[in-house]
Structure formats: structure tokens, C-alpha cells
C-alpha positions in Angstrom: 0.0 0.0 0.0 1.7 3.2 -1.2 -0.4 5.7 0.7 1.1 6.7 4.0 -1.3 6.5 6.9 1.1 7.7 9.6 -0.6 9.4 12.5 2.1 12.0 12.8 2.1 12.9 9.1 3.0 16.5 8.4 2.9 18.0 4.9 6.2 18.6 3.3 5.7 22.4 3.4 5.8 22.3 7.2 8.0 19.4 7.8 11.1 19.7 10.0 14.3 17.7 10.5 12.6 15.3 13.0 9.8 14.4 10.7 11.3 14.5 7.2 12.9 11.5 5.5 16.3 13.1 5.1 19.1 11.1 6.6 19.9 12.6 10.0 23.4 13.8 10.7 25.2 12.7 13.8 25.5 14.8 17.0 22.8 17.2 15.9 21.3 18.7 19.1 17.6 19.0 19.5 16.1 22.5 19.6 15.6 23.6 23.2 12.1 24.2 24.4 11.5 28.0 24.1 13.2 31.2 25.3 16.7 32.4 25.0 18.6 34.2 22.3 17.4 31.7 19.6 13.7 32.1 20.4 13.0 33.8 17.1 15.0 31.3 15.0 13.3 29.1 12.5 11.5 26.0 13.9 12.2 27.2 17.4 9.7 26.1 20.0 7.9 28.9 21.9 7.0 26.9 25.1 9.0 27.8 28.2 10.7 25.5 30.6 11.9 26.2 34.1 15.6 26.0 33.1 15.3 28.5 30.2 17.9 31.2 30.3 15.4 34.1 30.4 12.7 32.5 32.5 10.4 35.4 33.7 10.4 36.5 37.3 12.5 37.8 40.0 13.9 34.3 40.8 16.1 34.5 37.7 17.4 37.9 38.9 18.2 36.6 42.3 20.0 33.6 40.9 22.0 35.9 38.6 22.9 38.6 41.1 23.2 36.8 44.4 24.6 33.4 43.2 21.4 31.3 43.6 20.8 28.4 46.0 23.8 26.3 47.1 24.9 23.7 44.6 22.9 25.3 41.7 24.4 25.0 38.3 25.9 28.3 37.1 24.0 29.5 34.0 25.7 31.1 31.0 25.9 34.8 30.7 22.6 36.4 29.6 22.2 38.8 26.7 19.8 41.6 26.1 17.7 41.6 22.9 17.2 44.6 20.6 13.9 45.5 22.2 15.4 45.8 25.6 18.3 48.0 24.3 15.7 50.3 22.7 13.9 50.6 26.0 17.2 51.2 27.7 18.2 54.0 25.3 14.9 55.8 25.3 14.5 55.6 29.1 18.1 56.9 29.6 17.3 59.9 27.4 14.1 60.5 29.4 16.0 60.4 32.6 18.7 62.6 31.2 16.6 65.5 30.0 14.3 65.2 33.1 17.2 65.6 35.5 18.6 68.5 33.4 15.3 70.3 33.4 14.9 69.7 37.2 18.4 71.2 37.8 17.6 74.2 35.7 14.3 74.7 37.6 16.0 74.4 41.0 18.7 76.9 40.0 16.0 79.3 39.0 14.1 78.8 42.3 17.3 79.4 44.2 18.0 82.6 42.2 21.4 81.3 40.8 20.9 82.5 37.2 21.2 86.1 36.2 17.8 87.8 36.4 16.3 84.5 37.7 14.3 86.6 40.2 12.4 88.2 37.2 11.3 84.7 36.1 10.2 83.8 39.7 8.0 87.0 39.7 6.7 87.2 36.1 6.6 83.5 35.0 5.8 81.7 38.2 3.0 79.5 36.8 5.2 78.2 34.0 8.1 77.6 36.4 5.8 75.5 38.7 4.5 73.4 35.9 8.0 72.8 34.5 9.3 71.8 37.9 6.4 69.4 38.4 6.9 68.0 34.8 10.6 67.3 35.5 9.8 65.5 38.7 7.2 63.3 37.0 9.7 62.5 34.3 12.3 61.4 36.9 9.8 59.2 38.6 8.7 57.7 35.3 12.3 56.9 34.4 12.8 55.2 37.7 9.7 53.0 37.1 11.1 52.3 33.7 14.4 51.1 35.1 12.6 48.8 37.5 10.7 47.2 34.6 13.7 47.0 32.3 16.3 45.6 34.7 13.9 43.2 36.4 12.1 42.1 33.2 8.8 43.0 34.9 6.0 43.7 32.5 3.8 45.0 35.2 6.2 47.8 35.9 6.5 48.5 32.2 2.7 48.8 31.9 2.8 51.5 34.6 5.8 53.0 32.8 3.8 53.4 29.6 0.9 55.0 31.5 3.3 57.5 33.2 4.9 58.4 29.8 1.6 59.9 28.7 1.3 61.9 31.9 4.9 63.1 31.4 4.1 64.1 27.8 1.1 66.1 28.8 3.1 67.9 31.5 5.9 68.5 29.0 3.9 70.3 26.4 1.9 72.3 28.9 4.5 74.9 29.7 5.5 75.1 26.1 1.9 75.8 25.1 1.5 78.4 27.8 4.7 80.3 27.0 4.0 80.1 23.2 0.5 81.5 23.6 1.7 84.2 26.0 4.4 85.4 23.6 2.5 85.1 20.4 -0.8 86.8 21.3 -0.6 90.3 22.6 2.4 90.0 24.8 2.6 93.8 25.4 -1.0 93.9 26.7 -0.3 91.0 29.0 2.8 92.7 30.4 0.9 95.9 30.9 -1.9 94.1 32.9 0.7 92.1 34.9 2.6 95.2 35.9 -0.4 97.1 37.0 -2.5 94.3 38.6 -0.6 91.0 38.7 2.7 91.3 40.5 2.0 93.9 43.2 4.4 96.3 44.9 6.9 93.7 45.9 7.1 92.2 42.4 7.7 95.7 40.9 10.4 96.4 43.3 12.2 93.1 42.5 12.0 93.7 38.8 13.2 97.3 39.2 16.2 96.1 41.2 17.1 93.4 38.6 16.7 95.6 35.5 18.0 98.9 37.1 14.9 100.8 36.1 12.3 102.9 37.9 8.5 102.8 37.2 6.8 101.5 34.2 7.2 104.3 31.7 9.0 106.7 34.0 9.5 107.2 37.8 6.1 108.9 37.9 4.1 105.9 36.5 3.4 102.9 38.8 6.8 102.9 40.5 7.8 101.4 43.8 9.9 103.7 45.9 13.4 102.3 46.8 16.9 103.6 47.3 17.4 103.9 43.6 13.9 104.7 42.4 12.3 108.0 43.5 10.7 111.0 41.9 13.9 112.6 40.5 15.6 109.4 39.5 17.4 109.3 36.2 16.7 105.6 35.7 14.6 104.6 32.6 11.2 103.0 32.8 11.0 99.2 33.1 8.5 98.5 30.2 11.0 98.2 27.4 13.5 96.1 29.3 10.9 93.9 30.9 9.1 93.3 27.5 12.3 92.4 25.7 13.3 90.1 28.6 10.0 88.3 28.5 10.2 87.9 24.7 13.6 86.2 25.0 12.7 84.0 28.0 9.4 82.8 26.6 10.9 82.0 23.2 13.6 79.9 24.8 11.1 78.2 27.1 8.7 76.9 24.4 11.6 76.1 22.1 13.2 73.8 24.6 9.8 72.3 25.6 8.8 71.5 22.0 12.2 70.3 21.0 11.8 67.5 23.7 8.6 66.3 22.2 10.2 64.0 19.5 12.3 62.3 22.2 9.2 61.9 24.4 7.2 60.5 21.5 10.1 58.1 20.8 10.0 56.9 24.4 6.3 56.4 24.3 6.4 54.5 21.0 9.3 52.3 22.2 7.4 51.6 25.4 4.2 50.5 23.6 6.1 48.4 21.0 8.9 46.8 23.1 7.4 46.3 26.6 6.1 42.8 25.9 9.5 41.9 24.2 11.8 42.8 27.1 12.9 39.2 27.0 13.2 36.8 24.1 9.8 35.4 24.8 6.5 37.2 24.2 4.4 37.7 27.3 4.8 35.0 29.9 5.5 32.3 27.3 2.5 30.3 28.2 0.2 28.6 25.7 -3.4 29.7 26.1 -5.5 27.0 27.8 -7.8 26.6 24.9 -4.9 25.6 22.6 -3.0 23.3 24.9 -2.7 19.7 23.7 -3.5 17.3 26.5 -4.4 13.7 26.9 -8.1 14.4 26.3 -7.4 16.3 23.1 -5.0 13.5 21.9 -7.6 10.9 22.7 -10.2 12.7 20.7 -7.8 13.0 17.7 -6.9 9.3 17.9 -10.6 8.3 18.0 -11.3 10.5 15.0 -8.4 9.1 13.1 -9.3 5.5 14.0 -12.9 6.1 12.7 -11.5 7.3 9.4 -9.3 4.3 9.1 -12.1 1.9 10.0 -14.4 3.5 7.4 -11.8 3.2 4.6 -9.8 0.0 5.4 -11.7 -1.9 8.0 -11.3 -2.4 11.7 -8.3 -4.8 11.5 -6.2 -2.4 9.4 -7.2 0.5 11.6 -6.2 -1.3 14.8 -2.9 -2.4 13.4 -2.0 1.1 12.2 -3.0 2.8 15.4 -1.0 0.4 17.5 2.1 0.7 15.3 1.9 4.5 15.2 1.6 4.6 19.0 4.7 2.5 19.3 6.6 4.6 16.8 5.5 7.8 18.5 6.7 6.7 21.9 10.1 5.5 20.5 10.7 8.6 18.4 10.4 11.1 21.2 13.8 12.7 21.6 15.5 13.3 24.9 16.1 17.0 25.4 19.6 18.1 26.4 18.3 20.2 29.3 19.4 19.6 32.9 16.5 20.1 35.3 16.7 23.3 37.3 16.1 23.6 41.0 12.7 25.2 40.5 9.6 23.6 39.3 9.8 22.2 35.7 6.7 21.7 33.7 6.0 18.0 33.3 6.8 16.5 29.9 4.1 15.4 27.6 3.3 11.7 27.8 1.6 9.9 24.9 -1.8 8.5 25.5 -2.2 4.8 26.2 -2.8 2.5 23.3 -6.3 1.7 22.4 -7.9 -0.5 19.8 -9.6 0.9 16.8 -13.4 1.2 17.1 -15.6 -1.0 15.1 -16.2 0.1 11.5 -19.5 1.5 10.5 -21.3 -0.3 7.8 -21.6 1.7 4.6 
């Protein structure tokens, strides 16, 4: 009989080295069961085992950093995949510009920069939002480091959520400063001088810009040692207006220039978070698609019925018995050494059964 009735028949298009008729070479290792650097190689299994080199969880980190339990076999050096390096790079950039922005804000609050007191008086809301945005960026980067270094996808999910909050806080001071500078800045400065900053704010701006009054010492001036009725100092309007134009332009330029980096971090977080190791997700087959003894028994029954219908019960029983024996003898032994943790049990073939009686045509 020329037609093959093997139970484990696989079409040639999908056949592998274990099922094809090609002569097997000696000392060819069997592909390991999932995970590792070769997880995306052709014909590589996706199911994990307890001794995989990138098994998810903190246990792997403990064994790598603290030596593991006594007598445990030392594992080979682990390697990061490309997705993890992308997350590392984008999170490093996020941490870098967040820390730099936080330092600039602190130096402004502590009045270290030249004319920093003018910013504290005239641009206080923008300074508060920028400081808060830099703090959120630092916290977000710390959560990202926790997820990246520990291979923890829960931390990376929180990291992705915080990236959106950081993005919103990043563009807020840029939008405020751009709107303030572009639309009637002179009118806003006039209203701020007369109603917004008060006597103490006027005095601080006068001391920083060496001016007196708004237009002249006779218009909305705060009396001081250098500002009085006969003072020769100029008014503060021109100097304060030019200073605000320069500061606001630099402010929204820096804020909007960081948007591409922030978008890159968000995109990398969304794409690469589930690939922080070489296995997608937890590496677990969904329960509906797992092949167990019950599923195997159903397949064997269906196959036996087909054989019985076509060739009779004797042929069906002989072929089913022979294929059960061939299946048990052809199972390769994997070159894995069992780990100290829990290892998933290996698949065992179902017990042999006779073919059902053929149905009469």
C-alpha cells in the first residue's frame, strides 16, 4: 500500500528535520524548548521551561545577582535583545533631560541664574508646571528602570501610562509660553505690571533691570533707594518686555524640542514592553490551545474512525497500534538539565487503544 497512513504525518511544506525522510546527521542537538537568544530562530519552540535562560520573574534575577541556591548550576551569561536595548536607550534619554530640566528649575528657584528673580516673579505658573513635569519625568524613568532591569512587564505597563502623563506635562509649559508670547504680549505685560505682581514684584523687577517705574518714575513705580521722583533711571517697560520675549521663546523652544524624544520613548514603550525578554508575554500557551491527553484521545478516536471506514477495523487497529509505538520510541530526549525550581511535566503519549468498530456503509 503506497499511501502513508502515519498518525504523525505533516505536509512537506511544514516538515522539520525530525519528521522528514532526510538522513539525520550525527550529533545534531535538538532545539531547546523555548526562550533564550534563539527564540526567534526558524523552527524554534515557543513553550518555556523552568531552566530557560530568560525565565520570567525575580527568581532569575536573584540567581544571577546573588549566586542562587547552594549547589545550583551556574548559567551562562545572559544577553539583552534589541527591544530591551531600545527601551534602555529611550529611558536613559528620558531620565537625562528630566534631570537636566529639574536642575535648571532648581537653580531658577534658588536665584542662581542672572535675572532669575524676574522669572520667579513674572513667570511663576510656567516655572511651577515645568518643575512638576521634570519631577514626574524622573519618577517615570525610575519606574522604567525597574521594569527593564527586572524584566517586569507590570512595571513596564505602569511606565507606559506615566509616559503619557509626562508628555502632557511637558507640552503644557510650552503651550502656555508660546501662547503668551505670540498673542498680545505687550498687553499682558501691561496688565501684569499694574495688577498681577504687586508692589513687591515691581520692586524686585526694578532692582534686577536697574529701572524705575513702568514708563517713568512717575508711573506705577515702587519707591526704593534707587527709584524715586527725581531718579534718572529709565522705565521698566522696554527692558521687561524684551526680557519676556527672550525667555518665553527659549522656554517653548526647549519644551517643543523635547517632544520628539518623548514620543520616541512612548512608541518604544508601547512596542517593546512585551518583548523585554526573548519570549513574548509569559511564554504560556493559552489553555484553549493546549494539547493534553483528552485532546490527543479525541484526535486518535477520529483518526481510528476514518481508518475503519476506509480500510476496515483490522487495518485501523494495526496502524493505530504501530503508530503509538513509533510515536513513543521517536520522542527525543532534550539536552536540558533540570533546574532547582519547578519544571513543567513532559508530555506523555496516551495509552494505546484499539480501533473502534467500522461503521457499515
